[in-house]
N, C-alpha and C positions, 0 to 999 in steps of 0.2 A: 362570620359566625352565624349559626342558626340558633335563634333564641326560642325556648319553649315557653309559650304563654299559657298553655294548658296541656297537660301530659297525656290526656286520654285515659282509658281504663288501664292498659298495661302496654306501654311503648318502650322498646329497648333498642339499643344499637347492636347489630349482629353482622358478622361476615359469614364465611362458610364453616368456621369453627376453630376450636383450640385443640390442635392435634399433638400427639406425642407426650402427653402428660397423664394418661389414664393409669399408669403404674403408681402414681402418687395420689390417686383418687380424684383427679380433676376431670369432670365431664367434658365431652366435646363441645357442648353448647352450639352456637351458630344458628342460622336461620332455620326455622321449622319447615318452611316450604322453599326448598332450594330451587325447585323448578322456576318459581316466580321471580326469585332474586336473580338468577342467571339471565332470564329474559330481559329484565329491566336494565341490568348492567350491560348486556349486549347492545341494546338500543343506544346507550350512552357511550358505547365503545370503551367501557371500563374493563379493567381486569375482573374476571368473574368473582374474585374474592373481595372486591371492593365493599367497604362497610356501608350498610343501609340502615334505615329505621324500620323495625318490625312493629306493626300496629295491630293490637288485638281488639276486635269487635267495635270499640268506640275510639275514634281517632283523636289526635292532638290538634292544637292550634299553634302554628309555627310562624316566626317572623324571620325573613331573610335580610341580611345586612349588606350583601354584595351580590354582584351579577353571577349567575351560573345557569345550569340547565338541569332539569329534573325529569324523572319518569316514575309514575305510579304503577304498581302491579299487584297481583294476588287478589284478595277478596274485593268485591265491589262494595266499597263504602263511599257514599255520596261525598264528593270533595269539590271545593271551590278554591280558586286563586283570585284574591281580591273580589270575592263574591260572584265570580264568573265560573260556571260549571266546567270541570275538566274530566277527561277520561283516562282510564288505565292504558298502558302501553303506548303512550304518546309522549314524544320529547317536547318539553315546554321550557321557555326561557323565563327566569325569575330575575327581578331587579331589586335593588336596595329598597326596603320598606314594604315589599310584597308580603302578603299574609296568606298562608295555606291553611284552610279549615276543613274539618271533616264533619259529616252529619251521620245519617242513619246507615246501618248495615243493611245491604240488600241481599247479597249471596256470598257464601264462603264465611271465613272467620278471621283470617289474618291477612292484612294488607302490607305493602312495602313501599317505602319512599327511597329511591336511589337518586344520587346527585353526581354530576360530572366529576370524576376523579375520586369519588367515594368520600364518606365522612372521615375526618382526620382526628378522631378521638384517640386518646392514649391507648397504646397496645400493652396488654399484660399477657405474658407467656405467649407472645407471637400472635395475638388475636385482639381485635377490637370488641369482641362479644362480651356483653355484660353478663356476669354471673357472680352473685354475692355468695361467699366472701372472697373469691378470687379477685373480683373488682370491688371498688368501694361502695357501689350501689347496684341494686338489682334491676332498676328501671329508671326511666327519665322522670324528672320532677319539675315542678314550676320553677322557672328562672334558669334552668340549665342552659348552657351555651355550648354548642357543638361546632368545632371548626370545620371549614371546608375551603377548597381552593377557589379563588376567583377565576371565572372563565368568561371573558368578554364576548367572544364569538365562537361559534361551533356550527359546523355544517354536517349534520348526521347523514350517514349513508342511507339509513332507513329511519324515517321520522316517526312511524307508527306501524303496528302490526295487529292483525286479527288472529287470535289463537283459539284453539279448542280449550275450554276451561277445564282443566284436570280436576278442579275441586267439585265439579258436578258429578264425578264418578263416585260410585259407592262400593267398588270391588277392590279389596286389598290383596295384591299378589304377594305370596309368602313362600319362603323356602323352608325346608325341614330344619328345625333347631337341633342342638346337640342332644337333647333328651326326647326327641320326637318318638323314638322307639318305645318309650315307656307308655305311650298312649294305647288304649285298648281300641278294638274295632268300634265299640259303642261310642267312645269319646271322639274318635275320628269322624264318625257319622254326624255327631252333634256339631262339631266344629265347622264342617264344610257343607252341611245340609241346611242349617237354619240361619236366619238373619239375626243381626245384633244391633243394639243401639248404644250410642255414647252416653255414659252416665254423667252425673254432675261432677264426679271426680276426674277432671281433665285439665291439664295445664302443660307447661313446658317440660315438666319432669316425666309425666306418664299419663296415659289415657286408660281408664277402666271401662269395661263394658257392663251394661246393666244385667244382661242375662248370664246365668251360671250354666256350666256343664257338670257332668258327673265328676266328683272330686277324686282325690287320690291319697295314698298314705306313704308316698315315696319321700325319703329323706336324702339329702345330698349336701356335700360341702359347698360353701360359698364359692361361686365361680364367676368368671368374667362375663359381662354383658355389653351390649352395644345399643345405640339408638335403633329402635325397630325390633328389639328382642321382645318376644311374647312369653311372659311367665304365667304358669298355672299354679294357683294356690291350692292347698289341700281342700278348701271349701268349694273349689270349682270355678273360681273367678279368674278371668284372663286380664292381665295387666300388660299394657304395651308401653315399653319404655321409650321416651322421646329424647330430645336433644340435651336437656339438662338432667337426664336420668342418672341414677347411681351407676358406678363402674363395675360393681359386683352384686350378686344376689344369690339367695339360697333356695329359690323355687326352680322347678324344672323349666328349662328354656325350650319350649315345644316348637316355636316357629320364629322365623326371622323375616321382617318386612323388607321388601326391596326399597331402594332409595326413592323411587317414584311413588311407592305406596306411603312412605313417610310423609311426602308432600301432600298426597291426597288426604291422609288422616289429619294433618295439621290444619286443614280447612274445614274440619268437622267440629260441631259444637253439640252441647247437650241435646239429646233427643234425635240426633241425626242417625240414619240407618247405614249399615255396612254389612259386607259379607267377605269371607275369605276364599281365595283361590290358590291352590297349591301349584307351583311352577317348578 
């Protein structure tokens, strides 16, 4: 078991998501930054869908009760194992009684903790991802215990990697959304010519941008949405749906982020800058 001594700001269990249930209003959920999760699971030779802990800005304090191997990825949050500094994208052995602690956030916004074999929490609708009320809780709490498999020995094919940090990028690659044709030439120029900043309204459900563009008066029936769908409100605010976002919406769906760009955006916090690029 992994025991949560302190949960951090917003720590959750996530895999790649809960698929096949959007017709009954259940979001996909899953890791916000899929790119970082896949790299950590790759180093541990896990299935890419193995469950991890997603850590937002301020990390938890965690106690291991049996031997295994771990790998950190995503945002650079100062971390120590038994008070010794450890790095991202490095396979490390943990023993009974070892304590993993997190300190200050340096770059990015969301970090990940992967373990050999993945965390073995209860699956709900074929996924480990926490999402209340589909699961009993929305995030980890003090005293929670998360099962994992004991691994006494492991010889990784690759023990560490150096990568280009995608969360240092500020360009979001987007495709045309279903209502892209409703945009005027002036709105298109605004969207693709000027920079934007992340507003205070950002979480696993959606990111809003601080800057407005020219509004609209279009009305439409509620239609299906996906993670990465960019909606435009009548007031001219752009809302980018994320992994826990609603499955339908009534605003024009003007753009759709690529999967890579969802991972890039997931590492942005209040005040960070970005821009759109149509592909």
